[in-house]
ROSE-4610 file (N, C-alpha, C; in Angstrom, 1 decimal, always signed):
// ROSE-4610
residu = [M/M/M/I/I/I/E/E/E/S/S/S/N/N/N/Y/Y/Y/R/R/R/Y/Y/Y/I/I/I/N/N/N/L/L/L/E/E/E/L/L/L/L/L/L/R/R/R/E/E/E/N/N/N/T/T/T/F/F/F/D/D/D/D/D/D/A/A/A/S/S/S/I/I/I/M/M/M/M/M/M/E/E/E/I/I/I/M/M/M/E/E/E/L/L/L/F/F/F/L/L/L/E/E/E/I/I/I/I/I/I/D/D/D/E/E/E/Y/Y/Y/A/A/A/E/E/E/A/A/A/L/L/L/T/T/T/S/S/S/Q/Q/Q/V/V/V/P/P/P/A/A/A/K/K/K/K/K/K/W/W/W/E/E/E/S/S/S/L/L/L/F/F/F/Q/Q/Q/A/A/A/T/T/T/H/H/H/K/K/K/I/I/I/K/K/K/P/P/P/N/N/N/I/I/I/N/N/N/M/M/M/F/F/F/G/G/G/V/V/V/S/S/S/K/K/K/L/L/L/K/K/K/S/S/S/N/N/N/I/I/I/L/L/L/Q/Q/Q/L/L/L/E/E/E/S/S/S/N/N/N/F/F/F/K/K/K/N/N/N/E/E/E/Q/Q/Q/N/N/N/L/L/L/E/E/E/T/T/T/T/T/T/V/V/V/L/L/L/L/L/L/V/V/V/S/S/S/D/D/D/C/C/C/L/L/L/T/T/T/I/I/I/L/L/L/K/K/K/E/E/E/V/V/V/K/K/K/R/R/R/E/E/E/I/I/I/Q/Q/Q/T/T/T/E/E/E/L/L/L/R/R/R/A/A/A/I/I/I/D/D/D/N/N/N/N/N/N/I/I/I/S/S/S/N/N/N/T/T/T/N/N/N/Q/Q/Q/V/V/V/S/S/S/I/I/I/S/S/S/S/S/S]
num = [1/1/1/2/2/2/3/3/3/4/4/4/5/5/5/6/6/6/7/7/7/8/8/8/9/9/9/10/10/10/11/11/11/12/12/12/13/13/13/14/14/14/15/15/15/16/16/16/17/17/17/18/18/18/19/19/19/20/20/20/21/21/21/22/22/22/23/23/23/24/24/24/25/25/25/26/26/26/27/27/27/28/28/28/29/29/29/30/30/30/31/31/31/32/32/32/33/33/33/34/34/34/35/35/35/36/36/36/37/37/37/38/38/38/39/39/39/40/40/40/41/41/41/42/42/42/43/43/43/44/44/44/45/45/45/46/46/46/47/47/47/48/48/48/49/49/49/50/50/50/51/51/51/52/52/52/53/53/53/54/54/54/55/55/55/56/56/56/57/57/57/58/58/58/59/59/59/60/60/60/61/61/61/62/62/62/63/63/63/64/64/64/65/65/65/66/66/66/67/67/67/68/68/68/69/69/69/70/70/70/71/71/71/72/72/72/73/73/73/74/74/74/75/75/75/76/76/76/77/77/77/78/78/78/79/79/79/80/80/80/81/81/81/82/82/82/83/83/83/84/84/84/85/85/85/86/86/86/87/87/87/88/88/88/89/89/89/90/90/90/91/91/91/92/92/92/93/93/93/94/94/94/95/95/95/96/96/96/97/97/97/98/98/98/99/99/99/100/100/100/101/101/101/102/102/102/103/103/103/104/104/104/105/105/105/106/106/106/107/107/107/108/108/108/109/109/109/110/110/110/111/111/111/112/112/112/113/113/113/114/114/114/115/115/115/116/116/116/117/117/117/118/118/118/119/119/119/120/120/120/121/121/121/122/122/122/123/123/123/124/124/124/125/125/125/126/126/126/127/127/127/128/128/128/129/129/129/130/130/130/131/131/131/132/132/132/133/133/133]
x = [-116.8/-116.9/-116.4/-116.8/-116.2/-114.8/-115.3/-114.1/-113.0/-112.5/-111.4/-110.6/-111.4/-110.3/-109.6/-110.0/-109.6/-108.5/-107.5/-106.4/-106.3/-107.5/-107.1/-108.6/-109.6/-110.9/-111.5/-112.0/-112.4/-113.9/-115.0/-116.5/-117.0/-116.3/-117.0/-117.8/-117.1/-117.8/-118.9/-119.1/-120.0/-121.3/-120.9/-121.7/-122.7/-121.8/-122.2/-123.3/-122.7/-123.4/-124.8/-125.0/-126.0/-126.9/-126.4/-127.1/-126.9/-126.1/-125.8/-126.9/-127.6/-128.7/-127.9/-128.0/-127.5/-127.5/-128.9/-129.2/-128.8/-128.6/-128.0/-126.7/-125.9/-124.4/-124.0/-124.8/-124.6/-124.5/-125.8/-125.8/-124.4/-124.1/-122.8/-121.7/-121.5/-120.6/-120.2/-121.6/-121.8/-121.0/-121.4/-121.1/-119.6/-119.5/-117.9/-117.1/-117.4/-116.8/-116.5/-118.0/-117.9/-117.0/-116.9/-116.0/-114.5/-114.2/-112.8/-112.5/-113.6/-113.1/-113.0/-113.9/-113.4/-112.0/-111.8/-110.6/-109.6/-109.2/-108.3/-108.1/-109.4/-109.5/-108.7/-108.9/-108.4/-107.3/-106.6/-105.0/-104.2/-104.8/-104.2/-104.1/-105.2/-105.0/-104.5/-105.1/-104.6/-103.3/-102.7/-101.1/-100.5/-100.5/-99.3/-99.7/-101.3/-101.5/-101.2/-101.1/-100.7/-101.8/-103.1/-104.5/-104.5/-103.6/-103.5/-104.7/-105.7/-107.1/-107.7/-108.0/-108.7/-108.6/-107.2/-106.9/-107.3/-106.8/-107.1/-108.7/-109.7/-110.9/-111.1/-110.6/-111.0/-110.2/-109.4/-108.6/-109.7/-109.7/-110.7/-112.2/-112.7/-113.9/-113.9/-112.8/-112.7/-112.3/-111.5/-111.1/-112.3/-113.3/-114.5/-114.8/-114.6/-115.2/-113.7/-112.5/-111.4/-111.7/-112.1/-112.1/-113.5/-114.4/-115.9/-115.6/-114.8/-114.4/-113.1/-112.8/-111.2/-110.3/-109.8/-108.8/-107.4/-107.0/-105.9/-104.9/-104.6/-103.0/-103.0/-104.4/-104.4/-104.3/-104.7/-105.2/-104.2/-102.9/-101.7/-101.5/-101.3/-101.2/-102.3/-103.5/-104.3/-104.6/-104.1/-103.8/-102.2/-101.5/-100.5/-100.5/-101.5/-101.6/-102.7/-103.6/-104.4/-103.5/-102.7/-101.9/-101.0/-100.3/-99.3/-100.1/-101.5/-102.2/-102.5/-103.2/-103.5/-102.6/-101.6/-100.1/-99.2/-99.6/-99.1/-97.4/-97.0/-95.5/-95.2/-94.2/-93.8/-94.0/-94.2/-94.7/-93.4/-92.8/-91.8/-92.0/-92.4/-92.8/-94.3/-95.2/-96.4/-96.9/-95.7/-95.8/-95.8/-95.1/-94.8/-96.3/-96.6/-97.9/-98.9/-99.3/-100.3/-100.0/-98.9/-98.9/-99.2/-99.0/-99.1/-100.9/-101.3/-102.7/-103.2/-103.3/-103.9/-103.8/-102.3/-102.4/-103.2/-103.3/-104.1/-105.8/-106.1/-107.4/-107.8/-107.0/-107.4/-108.0/-106.8/-107.3/-108.6/-108.6/-109.9/-111.2/-110.9/-112.1/-112.2/-111.4/-111.7/-112.0/-111.7/-112.5/-113.9/-114.0/-115.4/-116.4/-116.0/-116.9/-116.7/-115.8/-115.7/-116.9/-117.1/-118.1/-119.4/-119.5/-120.8/-121.6/-120.6/-121.1/-121.2/-120.3/-121.3/-122.4/-122.8/-124.3/-125.1/-124.9/-125.7/-125.9/-125.1/-125.4/-126.1/-125.7/-126.6/-127.9/-128.3/-129.6/-130.4/-129.7/-130.1/-130.9/-129.7/-129.9/-131.2/-131.1/-132.1/-133.4/-133.6/-134.8/-135.1/-134.1/-134.5/-135.3/-134.7/-134.9/-136.5/-136.3/-137.9/-139.1/-138.8/-139.7/-139.7/-138.9/-138.8/-139.6/-139.7/-140.3/-141.9]
y = [-2.9/-1.3/-1.4/-1.0/-0.9/+0.3/+1.2/+2.4/+1.7/+0.9/+0.3/+0.0/-0.6/-1.0/+0.6/+1.5/+2.7/+3.4/+3.8/+4.4/+6.0/+6.7/+8.3/+8.7/+7.8/+8.4/+7.9/+8.4/+7.8/+8.4/+7.5/+7.9/+8.2/+7.9/+7.8/+9.2/+10.2/+11.4/+11.6/+11.3/+11.4/+10.6/+9.3/+8.8/+8.9/+9.6/+9.9/+11.4/+12.5/+13.3/+13.2/+12.2/+11.6/+10.5/+10.5/+9.2/+8.0/+7.8/+6.6/+6.7/+7.6/+7.4/+7.2/+6.2/+6.2/+7.4/+7.6/+8.7/+10.0/+10.3/+11.6/+11.3/+10.3/+10.2/+10.2/+9.6/+9.7/+10.8/+11.7/+13.2/+14.1/+14.0/+14.4/+14.2/+12.9/+12.4/+12.9/+13.0/+13.3/+14.9/+15.8/+17.2/+17.5/+16.7/+16.6/+16.2/+15.4/+14.9/+16.0/+16.7/+18.0/+19.3/+19.1/+20.3/+19.9/+18.2/+17.8/+18.4/+18.1/+18.6/+20.3/+21.1/+22.1/+22.7/+22.0/+22.7/+22.0/+20.9/+20.2/+21.5/+21.8/+23.0/+24.1/+24.5/+25.7/+25.8/+24.8/+24.5/+24.1/+23.8/+23.6/+24.6/+25.7/+26.7/+28.0/+27.9/+29.6/+29.4/+28.0/+28.4/+29.2/+28.5/+29.1/+30.6/+31.2/+32.2/+33.2/+32.5/+33.4/+34.0/+33.5/+34.1/+33.5/+34.3/+33.8/+34.1/+35.1/+35.4/+34.2/+33.9/+33.1/+31.3/+31.3/+29.9/+30.0/+31.1/+30.8/+30.4/+31.3/+31.0/+29.6/+29.0/+27.6/+26.3/+26.8/+26.3/+26.1/+27.3/+27.5/+26.6/+26.7/+26.1/+24.7/+24.1/+22.6/+22.1/+22.8/+22.5/+21.8/+22.2/+21.2/+20.1/+19.9/+18.7/+17.6/+18.1/+17.1/+16.8/+17.9/+16.8/+16.0/+16.2/+15.4/+14.2/+14.0/+13.1/+12.2/+12.5/+12.2/+12.2/+13.0/+12.5/+13.0/+12.3/+12.7/+13.4/+12.8/+13.1/+14.2/+14.9/+16.1/+17.2/+17.1/+18.1/+19.3/+18.8/+19.6/+20.4/+19.7/+20.3/+21.4/+21.2/+22.0/+23.5/+23.2/+24.1/+25.0/+24.4/+25.1/+26.3/+24.8/+25.9/+27.1/+26.8/+28.3/+29.4/+29.0/+30.2/+30.5/+30.0/+30.3/+31.4/+30.9/+31.8/+32.9/+32.7/+34.0/+35.2/+34.7/+35.6/+35.7/+35.0/+35.1/+34.6/+33.8/+33.5/+31.9/+31.6/+30.0/+29.6/+30.6/+30.1/+29.4/+29.1/+28.5/+26.4/+26.3/+25.1/+24.9/+26.0/+25.7/+24.5/+24.9/+24.0/+22.2/+21.8/+20.5/+20.1/+21.2/+20.9/+20.7/+21.6/+21.3/+19.7/+19.9/+18.6/+17.1/+17.3/+16.4/+16.4/+17.7/+17.3/+16.9/+17.1/+16.7/+15.1/+14.7/+13.6/+12.6/+13.1/+12.7/+12.9/+13.9/+14.2/+13.1/+12.5/+12.1/+10.3/+10.0/+9.0/+9.1/+10.0/+10.2/+10.2/+10.9/+10.7/+9.0/+8.3/+6.9/+6.4/+6.5/+6.0/+6.3/+7.3/+7.9/+7.1/+7.2/+6.8/+5.2/+4.4/+2.8/+3.1/+3.5/+3.8/+4.3/+4.9/+5.5/+4.1/+3.5/+1.9/+1.0/+0.8/-0.3/+0.3/+1.5/+2.0/+1.7/+2.3/+1.9/+0.2/-0.3/-2.0/-2.6/-1.7/-2.2/-2.0/-0.6/-0.1/-1.2/-1.5/-2.1/-3.7/-4.5/-5.7/-5.5/-4.4/-4.4/-4.5/-3.7/-3.5/-4.5/-5.1/-6.8/-7.9/-7.8/-8.5/-8.1/-6.8/-6.2/-6.8/-6.9/-7.0/-8.3/-9.2/-10.5/-11.5/-10.5/-10.9/-11.1]
z = [-122.9/-123.8/-125.2/-126.2/-127.4/-127.8/-126.7/-127.2/-126.5/-125.8/-125.4/-126.4/-127.6/-129.1/-129.5/-129.0/-130.0/-129.2/-130.0/-129.8/-129.1/-129.9/-129.8/-129.2/-129.4/-128.6/-127.5/-126.5/-125.5/-125.2/-125.2/-125.7/-124.1/-123.1/-121.8/-121.2/-121.6/-121.2/-122.3/-123.6/-124.4/-123.9/-123.9/-123.0/-122.1/-121.1/-119.8/-120.3/-120.8/-121.3/-122.1/-122.8/-123.8/-123.1/-122.0/-121.2/-121.9/-122.6/-123.7/-124.6/-124.9/-126.2/-127.3/-127.8/-129.3/-130.5/-130.8/-131.7/-131.4/-130.3/-129.7/-129.9/-129.5/-129.8/-130.8/-131.9/-133.3/-134.2/-133.4/-134.1/-133.8/-132.4/-131.8/-132.5/-133.1/-133.6/-135.3/-135.7/-137.3/-137.0/-136.3/-136.1/-135.9/-134.8/-134.7/-135.9/-136.7/-138.2/-138.9/-139.0/-139.9/-139.4/-138.0/-137.4/-137.6/-137.8/-138.2/-139.2/-140.0/-141.5/-141.7/-141.0/-140.8/-140.5/-139.2/-138.6/-139.6/-140.4/-141.0/-141.7/-143.2/-143.7/-143.3/-142.2/-141.6/-141.4/-140.9/-140.5/-141.8/-143.0/-144.0/-144.9/-144.8/-145.6/-145.3/-143.7/-143.1/-142.2/-142.2/-141.4/-142.4/-143.9/-144.7/-145.0/-144.7/-145.2/-144.0/-142.7/-141.6/-141.1/-141.0/-140.2/-139.2/-138.4/-136.7/-136.0/-136.3/-135.5/-135.9/-137.1/-137.8/-137.1/-137.4/-136.6/-135.2/-134.4/-133.1/-133.1/-133.7/-133.2/-133.7/-134.8/-135.2/-134.1/-133.8/-132.5/-131.3/-130.9/-129.6/-129.7/-131.0/-131.4/-131.3/-131.7/-131.6/-129.9/-129.2/-127.9/-127.3/-127.1/-126.3/-126.6/-128.2/-128.7/-128.6/-128.6/-128.1/-126.9/-125.7/-124.4/-124.3/-125.0/-125.1/-125.5/-126.8/-127.4/-126.6/-125.5/-124.8/-125.5/-126.7/-127.6/-126.6/-125.9/-124.7/-125.6/-126.6/-127.5/-128.0/-128.1/-128.9/-128.0/-126.4/-125.7/-125.6/-125.3/-125.2/-126.5/-127.5/-128.9/-129.2/-129.0/-129.2/-128.5/-127.0/-125.8/-126.4/-127.3/-127.3/-128.7/-129.5/-131.0/-130.6/-129.7/-129.4/-128.8/-127.7/-127.4/-128.4/-129.2/-130.3/-131.4/-131.8/-132.7/-131.8/-130.8/-130.1/-130.0/-129.4/-129.0/-130.3/-131.5/-132.5/-131.9/-131.1/-130.7/-131.4/-131.3/-131.1/-132.6/-133.4/-134.9/-135.6/-135.3/-135.9/-135.6/-134.6/-133.7/-134.5/-134.8/-135.0/-136.1/-137.3/-138.2/-137.8/-137.0/-136.6/-135.7/-134.6/-134.0/-134.9/-135.8/-137.2/-137.8/-138.1/-138.8/-137.9/-136.6/-135.4/-135.5/-135.5/-135.2/-136.2/-137.6/-138.6/-138.8/-138.5/-138.4/-137.3/-136.3/-135.1/-135.5/-136.0/-136.4/-137.5/-138.5/-139.4/-138.8/-137.7/-137.0/-136.1/-135.5/-134.4/-135.3/-136.6/-137.5/-138.1/-138.2/-138.5/-137.4/-136.1/-134.9/-134.8/-134.9/-134.6/-135.8/-137.2/-138.2/-138.1/-137.3/-136.8/-135.8/-135.1/-133.7/-134.3/-135.3/-135.8/-136.5/-137.7/-137.8/-136.9/-135.9/-134.9/-134.0/-134.0/-133.0/-134.2/-135.7/-136.5/-136.4/-136.5/-136.5/-135.4/-134.3/-132.7/-133.6/-133.7/-133.8/-134.8/-136.0/-136.8/-136.4/-135.7/-135.1/-134.0/-133.0/-132.4/-133.0/-133.9/-134.7/-135.1/-135.9/-136.3/-135.6/-134.2/-133.5/-132.6/-132.7/-132.3/-133.4/-134.4/-135.5/-135.7/-135.5/-135.7/-134.6/-133.2/-132.2/-131.9]
């Protein structure tokens, strides 16, 4: 399995839910990359502005994707941030959690991009074999 080389993501659930269909997996991964960018932007711009409600919404939105991609290193941080933003509490520790999340999301994004390239290469190689057969 390719995903065993990854430190942050585990694609077993994604493979299971997509019946290991490469094109569906690629589409979902590309959407998740967009969500990561949106979330990172929200954290970067809205934490200093103390927009807790919109941060709660953004965190709530990314949570199922964290589970789908098996990002276990982020689960507790996301749950804590969601609670902190919703209840406007523990905000002094939020900055550290946000920093950790941004660091992990950067690596998650890199790993997903690597997986997308691997899938794309497999598809290309399969197509070349089919054409030359």
